[in-house]
C-alpha positions, 0 to 999 in steps of 0.5 A, a space after each residue: 566494753 569495760 571490765 574490772 579484773 584484779 582490782 584494775 579497770 580495763 577497756 576491751 577493744 574489738 581488735 583484741 587489745 585492752 587499755 587500763 582505764 580510769 579507776 573508780 576508786 583509789 588503788 592502794 599499794 603496788 599495781 602490776 599491769 600484765 602484758 595480756 589479760 583474758 576475759 570470757 576465754 578471749 585474750 587481750 594484749 594490754 597496749 596502753 594506759 589512759 591518761 590520768 587512769 590513776 589520778 588521785 590514787 594517793 595510796 599508790 606506791 608503784 606500778 610495774 609495766 612489763 
């Protein structure tokens, strides 16, 4: 299942992990990717970023990864 949380799109996996997925619109400024997210009272560990997840986000200035 894919969700949008804090302006970032995530793919949620059955094993309790999440991946940053392809962004539908260009993200601007600094982005902070957390080590975990919560959706519908379930915690998911963010374990990966899809290849080209931020492709063409020309206004992106920094990505913070814990």
